[in-house]
N, C-alpha and C positions, 0 to 999 in steps of 0.2 A: 544248850545255846552258848555261843561265844559272843560276848559283847565288847565293843571297842568304841573309842571316841576320838582317836587321833590317827592321822595317816591316811584315812580313807580306804576304800576298797582297792584291793590289788587287781591289776589286769588278769583276766582268766581266759582259758581256752573254752570255757562253757560251763554254765550252771543251769539247772533245770528252770529256776524261777528267780527273778529279781522283783521285789516290791519296792516302789519308790514312795516314801512317806510313811512314817510310823505313828500316825494318829490312830484313833480307834478303828477306823476302816482298814488301814494298812495292817495293823496287828491282827485283826480278825482274819483277813485274807491270808496272812502268813501262817497263822495257827491252823486254819482249815486245810491249807496245803500240806503243812508239816504232818498233820495227823493222818494224811493219806500217803505218807512216805516220801514226800517231795522235799528235796533240799532247798532251803530258801535263804537268799540274801536280802535283808531288810535294811534299806538305807534311809536315814533321817538327816536332813540338812541342819537341824538345830542341835544345840548342845543338850537340850532337854526335850521331852515330849510335850509340846505346848500347842497342839492343834486346837481347833474350835471346840471339840468335845470337852476339853479341860475347862473352857469358859461357860459351858452350857449347864443345864440342869440334869443332863444325862438321861433324859426320858426317851423311850423308844416305843412307838405305837405297834401293837400286835394284836391280832384277832384270834380268839379261840385257844388261848393259853391255859395251862393248868393253874396259873396264878390268878387269872380271871375267875376260874371256877372256884378257887379257894376263897375269893372275895364275894362269891354269890352272883357273879355275872355270867349268865348261862345262855344269853341270846345274841352273842356276837358271832360274826363270821367274816371270812376274807371278802365275801361279796359286799357285805355292808360297809366294810372298811374302804374298799375300792370306790364304792359309790360316794362315800363321804369325801374322799380325796378329790375325785373328779368334780364333784359339785363345788368344793371349796376353791379349786383352781380354774373354774369355768371350763372344764373339759379341755384344758390346754396340754396336759401331760399325755404321753402315749398310753392309750387304754390297755394295750397288751402288757407293756412293762409295768404299769400301775397294778394291774391284777396279779401279775406274777410276784411282785414284791409283797403284796398283801397275802398271797397264798403261802409264801415262805416266812412270813413274819413270826408266826407262833414257833416254828421250829428254830428260828434264829434266836429268839429270846430264851427258849428252853436250852438251846445249845450253849449260850453264854453262861447260863447258870450251872449246867451240868458238866460242861467240858472246858470252859474258859475261866472258871473261878470267879465269876462276877455275881454279886448280890443282885437279885431281881425280886421286886415286889410289884404288884399291880396297885396303882393309886386309885382307890375307890371313893375319894372325897373331893375330886376336882374334875369336872367335865371339860376337857381341853377344847379350845376353840376349833370349830369345824368337825368335831367328832360327835357322833350320835350315841356312842357307847363309851363306857369307862375302859380304856384300853392302853393307857400309858404305863410303861414299865421302867424300872430303874432302881438305883440304890435308894435306901430309905432316906438318906440325907439330902437328896435332890442336888447332889454335886457331881457333875460330869468328871471332875478331876479324880474322884474316887473310882469311877468306872475305868478310867484310863490307868490308874495305878494298879487296879486289880488285873487288867489285861497285861500290863507290863510285867508284873510278877509272874504270870503264867508263861509269857514269852521267854523270860529269862530262864525258866526251868524246862523249856521245850527243846529236846534234841533236834537237830536239823535246821534250827533257825540261827543265823548269824545277824545280829543287830549292830549296825555301825552308826553312831551319832556323829555330828559334825562332818557329814559326808554328803555334800550337795551334789546332785546330778546335773550335768551341764547340757545334756541333750540325749536324744535317742540314736542308737546305732542302726543304720539302714543298709541292708545288703543288696538293695535294688529291687527286692520283691517283698520284703517283710521287715518288721522291727526285729533286730537280731541281738539287742542288748542295750546298754546305756553307756554314755560317755561321762567320764569323771575327770578330775584334775590329774589322776594317776594314769589314765588311759581308758581303753575300752573294756568293759565287762560284758562278755557275750553271754547270752541266756536263751533258753528255749522259749521262754515267755516273759513278758514284762507286764506287771500290774501297776497302773498309775493311781495312787491314792493321795492326791495332792490338794484336795479341796478345790477352791475356786480362785478368784483374783481380787478379793476384797481388800487385801493389803497392797494392791497396785493401783495407786490413785489415777494414773493415766488410763489404765484399762477400765476402771470404774467410770471415769468420765466419758470414755469412748462408747461404752455399752449401756451404761445406766443413766448418764446425764450429769449435769453440773450440780443438781440438788443433792443427789446421792454422794457425789464426790466431795461436797462441802460438809456432809454430815459426819458426826462422830462415828468412827469405825470401832466396833467392839469385838472384832474377831481376832484371830491370830495374825501377827505381822508376817508370818511365814507364808501366808496364802497369797502368792504373787503371780499366779497364773501361768507359770512356765510350762506346765504339762499341756495346757491348752495351746500355747504358742507352738510347742514342738509338734503337736498333732496337725495344726493348721499348716505348718511349713512342709509337712509330708502329704498334704492334700486331704486331710480328714475333714469331715463335715462337722459343723457345730449346730447346736439348737438351744433355744431359750436363753440366749446370752443377755437378754434384758431383764431376766428374772432374778429376784433376790429375796432373802428373808431379812426383815428389819425388826426392830423392837421399839415400841412407843414409849417405854418408860425405863430408861437408864438414869440413875440419879446423877444430877448435874454436879460438877462439870464432866466427870469421866467415870462414873460408877460408884457403887456397885449396881448390878441389875436389880430392879424392883419387880418382883414376881407379878405376873399379870393377874394372879389370883386376887390382888387387891381390887382391881376393876371388876372382876367377876363377882366379888363379894359386895360391890356396891359403890365404889369410888367413881367420881367424875373427873374429867380433865378440863382445865380452863387455860386460856391463853393470857397474854399480858393485859388484855382488856377485861379480864375476869369473866370471860364468856366461854361457854362450851362451843365446840366447832365441828361436832359430828357424833355419830353413834359409836361410842367407845367399844361396844361389845362385838364389833365385826372381827376383832382379833388383834393381837399385839403386833403382828407383822403388817397387816393391812393398814392399821392405824398409825404405823410409824411414818408413812408418807404424809399423813395429815398433820402430825406433830412437826415434821421437818418443814412443812409449808407455812407454819406459823412464824411470826416475827422472831428472829433469833433461833429458830428451830427448837423452841423450848415450850414447856407447859408445866402446869402444877396439878398434881393429883390432890383432890380434896375429899375427905371422908370423915367418919365419926368413930366414936369409941367402939361401937359394935363391929364395924368393918376392921378396925385395928386389931381387936381381940380375935376375930375370926381368921385374920390373915397371918397371925403369928406362927412362926415355925422357923426352921433353920435359915432359909434364904431371906426371909423378911427380917428376922432378928439381926442379920448381918447389916441390913440397911439402917436399922435403929442404932446398932452399936457404932456405926460409922458417923452418927450424928446427923443423918439426912432427914429424919422425921421430926417435924415441928408440931408441937401440941399447943393449942390456945383455947382459952375458955369461951371465946366467942369469935365470930367471923371477922369482926372489925380488927381484932388483934392479929388474927392470922393474915389478913390482907396487908396490914402494916408491916408485918415481918417480911413478907415477900414483895412488898412494893406494888401491890395490886390495888385497883380501885375498889374500895370497900362497898360502895353502893351497888356496883355492877356484880360483884361477887355475891352479895346478899340476894339480889334479884335472881341470879343463876341458881343458887341453892333453893330458893323458894319455888322457882319453876320446876326444879327437879322433884321437890317434895310434893308438889301438886300432881306431877305425873305418877309418883309412887302411890299417892292416894286415889289415883284414877279420876282425878278432877279434870285433867286435860290430857291430850295425847302428846307424847314427847315430840318436840319440834323436829328432831333428827330421826325419829322412828325407833328409838331404843325401847325395847320391851322388857329386858331383863334387869331388874333392880333388886335391891334388898327389900324386905317386906315392910319395913318401917321407915318413916322419913328420917333424913339426916338431922341430927340434933347435937347440941353441945355436950361435951367439949369436941372441938374440931381438930383434925390433923391435916397436915399438908406435906408434900414432897415435891421439890423442884426437880423436874426431869427433862431429858432430851430425847429426841428421836435418834435412833442409831441404826447403822448398817451392821448386820451380823455376819452374813455370808452371801456370796453370789450363788446362783443355782444353775446357771447355764454351763455348758461344757461340750466336750466331744460327743457326738452322737454315737450311741451303742445299740446293739441288738439285744435280744433276750438272753444271750449268753455273755453279756457285758463286753463284747468285742467291738472295737472301734471300727 
């Protein structure tokens, strides 16, 4: 591989493949092509590889992997995985594409481990929201930045890939019939094929407001600032169809004011979320993305996670310890002190926790229909984290077929 960061790509008379965007997706595409003998030019507009995967937990769902078998999970399948996804998104995604991605998921994860130099384990201690089986895979640390670093090391050692950073693409070259390359500051780079791996438009506030609305536009954006939607705009200008432009992934618990991310495992382990009034406002267990909108809709777009020692100890790990080390976790011997620290009404918070405990003891039905709680009531000492709802990434884009062609 030849790597550069200055000057941009030189105009060419033709390359087999140009990949635009060197995040995890772009690097995987470039590696897969290079392993098939295809010469690849990989263009990244940033000075560093800082896409959304870097900010994520690096987890990848896959069904039927050898890593699941090693963890004792023997009853998963692509069919089950596809069913989970379709049920979770209310059957809005294309069923054929959904099933195809699920069918390829195991081979992808095993390819990442065997061919791309990525550490892969199956997490057998956390059932991810919307999944009926334990099928999340990734590095042991739960850091997507580690996954990206591993991919970059492999790309740097791969003959046939030229990676250029600080090389923004300005548009697509069009010969009147097909996309024939990309336009850069230095000129046209012609190519037999172009792969767009640009994520979405979460970093483009105007597009977010146009497609997702003012509430999302006003929310904290916790994705890469490089995700500005130019690939989508290029496609639209050439007549390409789009779909799901109003869809997005959010997160209901990013530590205020601007991070770090509070793993949703805290809620799964038994935490509740309250608003400025000290009241819960929904079933937190619907999922971190679904509940992001509920948090954004609260006064100030903020909430407070409240939990006890048992939840704190169960949640400890690399990602949660980062939140603790950042000074975002508050410990109090009683609810009154916790409420005072956060400026919440103590009486209301006490009533909320008591109602939660009565639901845990099966004395009353949860007002919001939450069924998954810790087995024992919340008890002192109590912990709290001030959080915000955030936009992670947009999910709409150019419509593709089962061969990823626009």
